[in-house]
C-alpha positions as CSV (number, residue, x, y, z in Angstrom):
1,X,25.1,-7.2,-0.7
2,X,21.6,-8.6,-1.1
3,X,21.1,-12.2,-2.4
4,X,19.2,-10.8,-5.5
5,X,22.4,-8.8,-6.3
6,X,24.5,-11.6,-5.7
7,X,22.5,-13.9,-7.8
8,X,21.3,-11.5,-10.6
9,X,23.4,-8.1,-10.5
10,X,25.3,-9.4,-13.5
11,X,22.1,-9.9,-15.6
12,X,21.3,-6.2,-15.3
13,X,21.2,-4.7,-18.7
14,X,21.3,-8.1,-20.6
15,X,18.6,-8.5,-23.2
16,X,16.1,-11.3,-22.1
17,X,17.8,-11.6,-18.6
18,X,14.5,-11.8,-16.9
19,X,14.5,-15.5,-18.0
20,X,17.8,-16.0,-16.3
21,X,16.4,-15.3,-12.9
22,X,16.5,-17.6,-10.0
23,X,12.9,-18.3,-8.9
24,X,10.6,-17.6,-7.3
25,X,11.5,-13.9,-8.0
26,X,9.5,-10.7,-7.2
27,X,9.3,-8.8,-10.4
28,X,8.2,-5.2,-11.0
29,X,7.5,-4.1,-14.5
30,X,8.8,-0.5,-14.5
31,X,6.9,0.7,-17.5
32,X,3.6,-0.4,-16.0
33,X,4.6,1.0,-12.6
34,X,5.4,4.3,-14.1
35,X,2.2,4.6,-16.0
36,X,0.2,3.6,-12.7
37,X,2.0,6.6,-11.0
38,X,1.5,8.8,-13.8
39,X,-2.2,8.0,-14.2
40,X,-3.1,8.5,-10.4
41,X,-1.2,11.8,-10.4
42,X,-2.7,13.0,-13.2
43,X,-6.3,12.0,-11.7
44,X,-5.4,13.9,-8.4
45,X,-4.5,17.1,-10.4
46,X,-7.6,16.9,-12.5
47,X,-9.7,16.7,-9.2
48,X,-7.5,19.1,-7.2
49,X,-6.9,16.7,-4.5
50,X,-3.4,15.8,-3.0
51,X,-1.9,12.4,-2.9
52,X,-0.1,11.0,0.0
53,X,0.3,7.4,-1.2
54,X,0.4,4.5,1.3
55,X,3.8,3.1,1.5
56,X,2.6,0.0,3.2
57,X,1.9,-1.3,-0.2
58,X,5.5,-1.2,-1.5
59,X,7.7,-0.4,1.4
60,X,10.2,1.0,-1.2
61,X,12.2,4.3,-1.0
62,X,12.6,4.0,-4.6
63,X,9.0,3.8,-5.4
64,X,8.0,6.5,-2.8
65,X,10.6,8.9,-4.4
66,X,9.0,8.2,-7.7
67,X,5.5,8.9,-6.3
68,X,6.7,12.0,-4.9
69,X,8.5,13.3,-8.3
70,X,5.2,12.8,-10.1
71,X,3.7,15.2,-7.5
72,X,2.6,13.2,-4.2
73,X,3.3,15.6,-1.3
74,X,4.4,12.7,0.9
75,X,3.6,9.2,1.9
76,X,1.7,7.2,4.5
77,X,3.4,4.5,6.8
78,X,1.2,2.1,8.5
79,X,4.0,1.6,11.2
80,X,6.6,3.6,12.9
81,X,9.2,1.1,11.7
82,X,8.3,1.8,8.0
83,X,8.5,5.5,8.6
84,X,11.9,5.1,10.1
85,X,13.2,3.0,7.3
86,X,12.0,5.4,4.7
87,X,13.5,8.2,6.5
88,X,16.6,6.6,6.7
89,X,16.6,6.2,3.0
90,X,16.0,10.0,2.3
91,X,12.1,10.0,2.0
92,X,10.7,12.9,4.0
93,X,6.9,14.1,4.5
94,X,5.8,10.7,6.3
95,X,2.4,10.3,7.9
96,X,2.0,7.2,10.2
97,X,-1.6,6.1,10.0
98,X,-1.9,3.9,13.1
99,X,-1.3,5.2,16.7
100,X,1.8,5.1,18.4
101,X,1.3,4.4,22.1
102,X,4.0,2.5,24.0
103,X,7.0,4.5,25.9
104,X,9.4,2.7,23.8
105,X,7.7,3.6,20.5
106,X,6.9,7.1,21.4
107,X,10.8,7.5,22.3
108,X,11.4,6.4,18.7
109,X,8.8,8.6,17.1
110,X,10.0,11.8,18.9
111,X,13.4,10.8,17.8
112,X,12.2,10.6,14.1
113,X,10.4,13.8,14.4
114,X,13.4,15.6,15.5
115,X,15.4,14.2,12.3
116,X,13.0,14.0,9.5
117,X,10.9,16.7,7.8
118,X,7.2,16.9,8.1
119,X,6.3,13.8,10.3
120,X,2.7,13.5,11.4
121,X,1.1,10.7,13.6
122,X,-2.6,9.7,14.2
123,X,-4.3,10.0,17.5
124,X,-7.6,8.5,18.9
125,X,-7.3,8.4,22.7
126,X,-6.9,11.3,25.1
127,X,-4.2,9.4,27.1
128,X,-2.2,9.1,24.1
129,X,-2.6,12.7,23.4
130,X,-1.2,13.7,26.8
131,X,1.7,11.1,26.5
132,X,2.7,12.4,23.2
133,X,2.5,16.1,24.2
134,X,4.8,15.3,27.3
135,X,7.4,13.7,25.1
136,X,7.5,16.3,22.4
137,X,7.6,19.2,25.1
138,X,10.5,17.3,26.7
139,X,12.2,17.0,23.3
140,X,11.8,20.7,22.3
141,X,9.9,20.2,19.1
142,X,6.1,20.3,18.4
143,X,4.7,17.0,16.9
144,X,2.0,17.2,14.4
145,X,-1.1,15.1,14.7
146,X,-4.0,14.0,12.9
147,X,-7.1,12.9,14.8
148,X,-8.3,9.4,13.5
149,X,-11.8,9.0,13.2
150,X,-13.5,5.5,13.1
151,X,-15.4,5.0,9.9
152,X,-17.6,2.2,11.7
153,X,-15.3,-0.7,11.5
154,X,-13.9,-0.2,15.3
155,X,-10.4,-1.0,14.2
156,X,-8.8,2.5,15.2
157,X,-10.2,5.9,15.4
158,X,-12.6,7.9,17.7
159,X,-16.1,6.3,17.7
160,X,-18.2,9.2,18.2
161,X,-18.5,12.6,16.6
162,X,-18.7,14.4,19.8
163,X,-15.6,12.4,20.9
164,X,-13.8,13.6,17.8
165,X,-14.7,17.2,18.8
166,X,-13.3,16.7,22.3
167,X,-10.2,15.1,21.3
168,X,-9.4,17.8,18.9
169,X,-10.0,20.4,21.6
170,X,-7.6,18.6,23.8
171,X,-4.9,18.5,21.0
172,X,-5.3,22.4,20.3
173,X,-4.9,23.1,24.0
174,X,-1.6,21.4,24.3
175,X,1.3,23.8,22.9
176,X,3.6,20.7,22.3
177,X,1.3,19.4,19.5
178,X,0.2,20.7,16.3
179,X,-3.3,19.9,15.2
180,X,-3.2,19.3,11.3
181,X,-6.6,17.6,10.6
182,X,-8.6,14.2,10.5
183,X,-8.3,10.7,9.1
184,X,-11.1,8.8,8.0
185,X,-10.2,5.5,6.1
186,X,-13.2,3.2,5.1
187,X,-10.8,0.1,4.9
188,X,-13.8,-2.4,4.5
189,X,-15.2,-0.8,1.5
190,X,-12.0,-0.8,-0.8
191,X,-12.7,-4.3,-2.3
192,X,-16.4,-4.1,-2.9
193,X,-16.6,-5.6,-6.4
194,X,-19.4,-3.4,-7.5
195,X,-19.0,0.0,-8.4
196,X,-22.4,1.0,-7.7
197,X,-22.5,-0.7,-4.3
198,X,-19.3,0.8,-3.1
199,X,-20.5,4.2,-4.3
200,X,-23.5,4.0,-2.2
201,X,-21.8,2.8,0.8
202,X,-19.0,5.3,0.4
203,X,-21.7,8.2,0.1
204,X,-23.5,7.2,3.1
205,X,-19.9,7.1,5.1
206,X,-19.2,10.4,3.5
207,X,-22.2,11.9,4.8
208,X,-21.3,10.8,8.4
209,X,-18.0,12.3,7.9
210,X,-19.3,15.7,6.7
211,X,-21.3,15.9,10.0
212,X,-18.2,15.6,12.1
213,X,-16.6,18.2,9.8
214,X,-19.4,20.5,10.5
215,X,-19.2,20.0,14.2
216,X,-15.6,20.9,14.2
217,X,-16.1,24.0,12.0
218,X,-18.7,25.0,14.3
219,X,-16.4,24.7,17.1
220,X,-13.7,26.8,15.4
221,X,-11.8,23.5,14.8
222,X,-12.0,23.2,11.1
223,X,-9.2,20.7,10.0
224,X,-6.7,21.7,7.5
225,X,-6.2,18.4,6.1
226,X,-8.9,15.7,5.6
227,X,-7.1,12.4,4.7
228,X,-8.0,9.1,3.9
229,X,-9.5,7.2,0.8
230,X,-7.6,4.2,-1.0
231,X,-7.3,2.5,-4.3
232,X,-10.8,1.1,-4.1
233,X,-12.7,4.1,-3.5
234,X,-10.4,6.9,-4.9
235,X,-12.5,7.9,-7.9
236,X,-15.8,8.1,-5.7
237,X,-14.0,10.2,-2.8
238,X,-12.5,12.6,-5.2
239,X,-15.9,13.2,-7.0
240,X,-17.4,13.9,-3.6
241,X,-14.7,16.5,-2.9
242,X,-14.5,16.0,0.8
243,X,-10.9,14.7,1.3
244,X,-8.1,17.0,0.9
245,X,-5.7,14.3,0.2
246,X,-6.0,10.5,-0.8
247,X,-4.0,7.5,0.8
248,X,-4.0,5.3,-2.2
249,X,-1.6,2.6,-2.1
250,X,-2.3,-0.6,-4.2
251,X,-2.6,1.1,-7.4
252,X,1.1,1.0,-8.0
253,X,0.9,-2.7,-8.3
254,X,-2.8,-4.0,-8.7
255,X,-2.9,-7.4,-7.3
256,X,-5.7,-9.7,-8.3
257,X,-7.9,-8.5,-5.3
258,X,-8.1,-5.0,-6.5
259,X,-7.9,-6.1,-10.3
260,X,-11.3,-7.5,-10.3
261,X,-12.8,-4.5,-8.9
262,X,-14.5,-1.9,-11.1
263,X,-12.6,1.0,-9.8
264,X,-14.1,3.9,-11.9
265,X,-17.6,2.6,-13.2
266,X,-16.0,1.8,-16.7
267,X,-16.2,-2.0,-16.4
268,X,-12.4,-2.3,-17.4
269,X,-9.1,-2.0,-15.3
270,X,-7.9,1.4,-14.7
271,X,-4.4,0.5,-13.7
272,X,-2.0,-2.3,-14.9
273,X,-0.7,-5.4,-13.0
274,X,2.8,-4.1,-12.5
275,X,3.6,-6.6,-9.6
276,X,4.5,-10.2,-10.5
277,X,6.0,-13.4,-9.3
278,X,8.2,-15.4,-11.7
279,X,8.1,-19.1,-11.0
280,X,9.6,-22.3,-13.0
281,X,8.3,-25.7,-13.5
282,X,10.1,-28.1,-11.4
283,X,8.1,-31.4,-11.8
284,X,6.1,-32.3,-14.9
285,X,5.1,-36.1,-14.3
286,X,1.3,-35.7,-14.3
287,X,-0.5,-35.3,-17.6
288,X,-2.2,-31.8,-17.7
289,X,-0.6,-30.7,-14.3
290,X,2.9,-29.4,-13.5
291,X,4.5,-28.0,-10.3
292,X,6.2,-24.7,-10.0
293,X,8.6,-23.7,-7.3
294,X,6.2,-20.8,-5.8
295,X,4.3,-21.9,-2.9
296,X,2.8,-20.6,0.4
297,X,6.0,-19.0,1.2
298,X,6.2,-17.0,-1.9
299,X,3.0,-15.0,-1.6
300,X,0.2,-13.7,0.7
301,X,-2.4,-16.5,0.5
302,X,-5.5,-15.3,2.3
303,X,-6.9,-14.3,-1.0
304,X,-6.5,-17.6,-2.4
305,X,-4.2,-18.9,-5.1
306,X,-2.7,-16.7,-7.7
307,X,-3.8,-16.2,-11.0
308,X,-1.4,-16.9,-14.3
309,X,-0.4,-13.8,-16.2
310,X,1.7,-15.7,-18.7
311,X,3.2,-18.9,-19.3
312,X,0.4,-21.4,-19.4
313,X,-2.6,-22.1,-21.7
314,X,-5.7,-19.9,-21.3
315,X,-7.9,-21.2,-18.6
316,X,-5.2,-23.1,-16.7
317,X,-5.7,-22.5,-12.9
318,X,-3.5,-23.0,-9.8
319,X,-3.7,-24.9,-6.6
320,X,-1.2,-24.4,-3.5
321,X,0.8,-27.7,-3.2
322,X,2.4,-27.0,0.1
323,X,5.1,-24.3,1.3
324,X,7.4,-24.3,-1.7
325,X,5.0,-25.7,-4.4
326,X,2.0,-24.7,-6.5
327,X,0.0,-26.8,-9.1
328,X,-0.7,-25.3,-12.5
329,X,-3.5,-27.4,-14.0
330,X,-4.3,-26.9,-17.8
331,X,-7.9,-27.4,-19.0
332,X,-8.8,-30.7,-20.2
333,X,-7.2,-32.1,-23.2
334,X,-4.5,-29.2,-23.4
335,X,-0.9,-29.3,-22.5
336,X,0.6,-27.8,-19.3
337,X,3.9,-26.0,-19.4
338,X,6.9,-28.1,-19.9
339,X,9.7,-28.8,-17.3
340,X,11.8,-25.6,-16.5
341,X,9.3,-23.3,-18.2
342,X,8.6,-19.9,-16.9
343,X,5.3,-19.2,-15.4
344,X,4.4,-15.6,-14.2
345,X,2.0,-15.1,-11.6
346,X,-0.2,-12.2,-10.2
347,X,0.0,-12.1,-6.4
348,X,-3.4,-12.4,-4.7
349,X,-2.6,-9.6,-2.3
350,X,0.2,-7.1,-3.0
351,X,1.1,-5.6,0.6
352,X,1.9,-9.0,2.5
353,X,3.5,-10.6,-0.8
354,X,6.0,-7.6,-0.8
355,X,6.9,-8.2,2.8
356,X,8.0,-11.7,2.0
357,X,10.8,-10.5,-0.3
358,X,14.1,-8.5,0.1
359,X,14.3,-7.0,-3.3
360,X,12.1,-6.1,-6.5
361,X,13.6,-7.2,-9.8
362,X,12.9,-4.3,-12.1
363,X,12.2,-5.1,-15.6
364,X,11.6,-3.5,-19.0
365,X,10.1,-6.1,-21.2
366,X,12.1,-9.2,-20.9
367,X,15.2,-7.4,-19.6
368,X,16.3,-7.1,-15.9
369,X,17.1,-3.3,-15.7
370,X,17.7,-2.8,-11.9
371,X,17.3,-4.5,-8.4
372,X,15.5,-2.3,-5.9
373,X,15.5,-3.1,-2.2
374,X,12.2,-3.6,-0.3
375,X,13.5,-0.9,2.2
376,X,11.0,-1.3,4.8
377,X,10.7,-5.1,4.7
378,X,9.7,-6.6,8.0
379,X,9.6,-3.2,9.7
380,X,6.4,-3.8,11.5
381,X,7.2,-2.5,15.0
């Protein structure tokens, strides 16, 4: 039994039970989540593009299954461990978006490929291709691979157009590997605040990708799958019509860093902030300021302190006060929340915040309706 189940299992279904949660608690608004999933699914259908949402955002078998029930053809996993965890929980059609290169990891990958349906993995180096091919041949089951293309950030991916063609040729020449397509993920473009600036930069990168796709087609190596994109560029990428599938992730939760981006050029949020952190005031001895119980350990912090969604006057701000504590500061002349009052926060960055928790507290309105495990929590190997 998880700690969340032990502390809060008896609260499920009780009207207003959200207010009885021990804090800090990671809370997921189910109705917002389902609206976000439905909106992206509807968008993809309208633009005739597939969805392969990125599970690195939620690490949850429950959410992955909801996404697939709404029409997603599978999910992406950033790490092999995430894919193993989701497969163990019954999620199939898994694409691993980072290279798997060490002997011990490749052994696990081959085992996963033998158990789960529709496993794919990226490759970006000929030595890795050869090692994967040898392992797959020994196991007796072909491994599906996607060739990763560097969009210019030099994190992973083949760095030149000719290099992409050569690596695809190598994959095609090995019977134990199945060439499925290419991946092109412009991660550094996802959080550009201005829609117009983001659009211009993505259009430029798309021209680069189109040049590579033309080279592949001329060589008789046209990819069946062109996968990439993300929450920040999904609208632009779908309109450009090059990707066959979108690797959107954060749309299900919408942290503050994404919420301030103009995703569709409409100058208003497209998705709702379904992921929240409930905190409580634990000290209230300074006029205009209180301390709540959600500090550096309660959320990812590289994007700054959290925004307040509910529980404090408009204009109130936050400041980290250490590992366990956060200050809530009211505007001058206004009152801060009272001792033991609930303050609801929006995580600055959802993906690493989720990884800090064992469970989602799933709510409808002010009522706890379920507790879902963070299935792949800590599965970063």
